[in-house]
C-alpha positions as CSV (number, residue, x, y, z in Angstrom):
1,M,31.2,-46.8,51.8
2,K,28.4,-49.1,50.9
3,S,25.9,-46.4,51.5
4,V,27.7,-44.0,49.2
5,V,27.7,-46.7,46.5
6,K,24.0,-47.3,47.0
7,I,23.2,-43.6,46.7
8,I,25.3,-43.3,43.5
9,T,23.6,-46.3,42.1
10,V,20.1,-44.9,42.9
11,L,21.1,-41.5,41.3
12,V,22.3,-43.2,38.1
13,V,19.1,-45.2,37.8
14,V,17.0,-42.1,38.4
15,V,18.9,-40.1,35.8
16,A,18.7,-43.0,33.3
17,L,15.0,-43.4,33.8
18,S,14.3,-39.6,33.6
19,S,16.3,-39.3,30.4
20,C,14.1,-41.8,28.6
21,Q,11.2,-39.4,28.3
22,D,10.2,-37.9,25.0
23,K,11.9,-34.5,24.9
24,R,10.0,-33.4,21.8
25,S,6.6,-33.2,23.5
26,R,5.6,-30.9,26.3
27,Q,5.5,-32.6,29.7
28,V,3.5,-29.7,31.3
29,Q,1.1,-27.3,29.6
30,Y,0.4,-23.9,31.1
31,M,-3.2,-23.0,30.9
32,A,-4.1,-26.3,29.2
33,D,-7.8,-25.5,29.2
34,T,-7.4,-22.7,26.7
35,D,-6.8,-23.0,22.9
36,M,-3.3,-21.7,23.3
37,Y,-1.7,-25.1,22.7
38,T,-4.5,-27.0,21.1
39,P,-6.1,-24.7,18.5
40,V,-9.6,-25.3,17.4
41,G,-9.7,-25.8,13.6
42,Y,-12.7,-24.9,11.7
43,E,-13.8,-26.4,8.4
44,T,-14.0,-23.7,5.7
45,Y,-17.7,-24.0,5.0
46,G,-18.6,-26.0,8.2
47,E,-20.6,-24.9,11.1
48,S,-19.1,-22.5,13.6
49,T,-20.0,-20.4,16.6
50,I,-18.2,-17.3,15.2
51,G,-20.9,-15.5,13.4
52,A,-24.7,-15.2,13.6
53,D,-25.1,-17.4,10.5
54,S,-23.0,-20.3,12.0
55,I,-20.7,-20.5,9.0
56,S,-17.0,-20.2,9.5
57,A,-16.1,-18.6,6.2
58,R,-16.5,-14.8,6.5
59,L,-17.2,-12.3,3.8
60,P,-14.4,-9.9,3.1
61,V,-14.3,-6.5,4.8
62,A,-16.1,-3.8,2.9
63,G,-13.8,-2.0,0.5
64,T,-11.4,-5.0,0.3
65,I,-9.8,-5.5,-3.1
66,A,-8.9,-9.0,-4.2
67,R,-5.2,-9.6,-4.9
68,G,-4.4,-8.7,-8.5
69,N,-7.7,-7.0,-9.1
70,V,-6.8,-3.3,-8.6
71,P,-9.8,-1.4,-10.0
72,Y,-8.7,1.2,-12.6
73,D,-10.8,4.0,-14.0
74,Y,-10.1,2.8,-17.6
75,P,-7.9,0.2,-19.2
76,D,-4.3,0.8,-20.2
77,T,-4.4,0.4,-24.0
78,P,-1.6,1.4,-26.4
79,N,-3.3,4.7,-27.2
80,A,-4.8,5.3,-23.7
81,L,-2.4,8.2,-22.9
82,L,-3.4,10.0,-26.1
83,V,-7.1,9.5,-25.3
84,A,-6.6,10.6,-21.7
85,K,-4.7,13.7,-22.8
86,D,-7.6,14.9,-24.9
87,S,-10.7,13.6,-23.1
88,L,-10.0,13.1,-19.4
89,F,-11.0,16.0,-17.2
90,S,-10.9,16.5,-13.4
91,P,-14.1,15.7,-11.6
92,I,-13.0,17.7,-8.5
93,K,-13.1,21.0,-10.3
94,V,-16.3,23.0,-9.6
95,M,-17.9,26.1,-10.9
96,A,-17.5,29.1,-8.7
97,P,-20.5,31.3,-8.1
98,N,-20.8,34.0,-10.8
99,D,-17.9,32.4,-12.8
100,S,-17.9,30.4,-16.0
101,I,-14.6,28.6,-15.3
102,R,-14.3,25.4,-13.4
103,R,-11.8,25.8,-10.6
104,V,-10.1,23.7,-8.0
105,S,-10.8,24.5,-4.3
106,K,-8.0,25.8,-2.1
107,A,-8.3,22.7,0.1
108,N,-7.8,20.4,-2.9
109,L,-4.7,22.4,-4.0
110,E,-3.2,22.2,-0.5
111,Q,-3.8,18.5,-0.3
112,G,-2.3,18.1,-3.7
113,K,0.8,20.0,-2.6
114,Y,1.1,17.8,0.5
115,L,0.8,14.6,-1.5
116,Y,3.2,15.9,-4.2
117,G,5.7,16.4,-1.4
118,I,5.4,12.8,-0.3
119,Y,5.3,11.0,-3.7
120,C,6.8,13.3,-6.3
121,V,9.4,15.7,-4.9
122,A,12.2,13.0,-4.6
123,C,12.4,12.9,-8.4
124,H,10.6,15.9,-9.8
125,G,11.8,18.5,-7.3
126,T,9.7,21.0,-5.3
127,K,9.4,23.3,-8.4
128,G,8.6,20.6,-10.9
129,D,11.9,21.3,-12.7
130,G,13.0,17.6,-12.6
131,Q,15.8,18.5,-10.1
132,G,14.7,16.4,-7.1
133,P,17.2,14.9,-4.6
134,L,17.4,11.6,-6.4
135,V,18.1,13.3,-9.7
136,M,20.7,15.6,-8.1
137,N,22.4,12.5,-6.6
138,E,22.3,10.8,-10.1
139,K,20.1,8.0,-8.9
140,F,17.7,8.7,-11.8
141,L,18.4,10.6,-14.9
142,G,16.1,12.1,-17.5
143,V,13.3,13.3,-15.2
144,P,11.4,15.9,-17.2
145,N,10.9,19.6,-16.4
146,Y,7.1,20.2,-16.5
147,K,7.6,23.3,-18.7
148,D,9.2,21.2,-21.4
149,R,6.3,18.8,-21.7
150,D,3.0,19.2,-23.5
151,I,0.9,17.9,-20.7
152,T,-2.8,18.2,-19.8
153,E,-4.7,17.2,-16.6
154,G,-5.7,14.0,-18.4
155,S,-2.2,13.0,-19.4
156,I,-0.8,13.7,-15.9
157,Y,-3.6,11.6,-14.3
158,H,-2.9,8.8,-16.8
159,V,0.8,8.8,-15.9
160,L,0.0,8.8,-12.2
161,M,-2.3,5.9,-12.6
162,Y,-0.3,3.7,-15.0
163,G,3.3,5.1,-14.9
164,K,5.5,6.0,-17.9
165,G,9.1,5.3,-18.6
166,I,11.0,4.8,-15.3
167,M,8.1,6.3,-13.3
168,G,5.9,3.6,-11.9
169,S,2.2,3.6,-11.2
170,H,1.0,5.5,-8.1
171,S,-2.5,4.0,-8.3
172,S,-1.9,1.7,-5.3
173,Q,-0.7,4.6,-3.1
174,L,-3.1,7.3,-4.2
175,S,-6.9,7.2,-4.5
176,A,-8.6,8.7,-7.6
177,T,-9.4,11.9,-5.7
178,E,-5.8,12.2,-4.4
179,R,-4.4,11.6,-7.9
180,W,-6.6,14.5,-9.2
181,Q,-5.3,16.7,-6.3
182,V,-1.7,15.9,-7.3
183,V,-2.6,16.7,-11.0
184,H,-3.8,20.1,-10.0
185,H,-0.7,20.9,-8.0
186,V,1.5,19.7,-11.0
187,E,-0.5,22.1,-13.3
188,K,0.1,24.9,-10.9
189,L,3.8,24.2,-10.8
190,R,3.9,24.1,-14.7
191,T,2.1,27.4,-14.8
192,D,4.6,28.9,-12.4
193,L,7.5,27.5,-14.5
194,L,6.1,29.0,-17.7
195,K,5.9,32.5,-16.3
């Protein structure tokens, strides 16, 4: 019986001593030689082994836009829509050989139709009649029919870039060229509706 008491006493002492360890810190580190547990911090403008110039601060990736600095083609002033309507013209239209009219290429029209299907159909509908799925389900009301509006390529581009009414800006989703492609598809839809 005395041996059982000694064994129990030893176990109680071992458990008591092992429970006194700090449970908040790791007792064993797997791959302690790596930076997995102890990261190497670099000073912002201090020396570093990262780049060839030995500076830890890196230049932004080419084409990066600073937060809040979305570059627009022109400022959104109170009369910008009127100015755009009369004086903004598509740079992707080209003169066809033996033709005096500037036209849009078939590839640009097809890309415009594709982008229109992604960004515009939900509200404006596939025909441009303002009867998209969101309008039909009464999620948005008052989406115009293109044939009822006095629009030009400049005004369509302006609305795509800055938005109007409940329609928000699409400038962060579409590049300038893509916006012009959508503009030309909208013009084609309007022409079809007016027939």
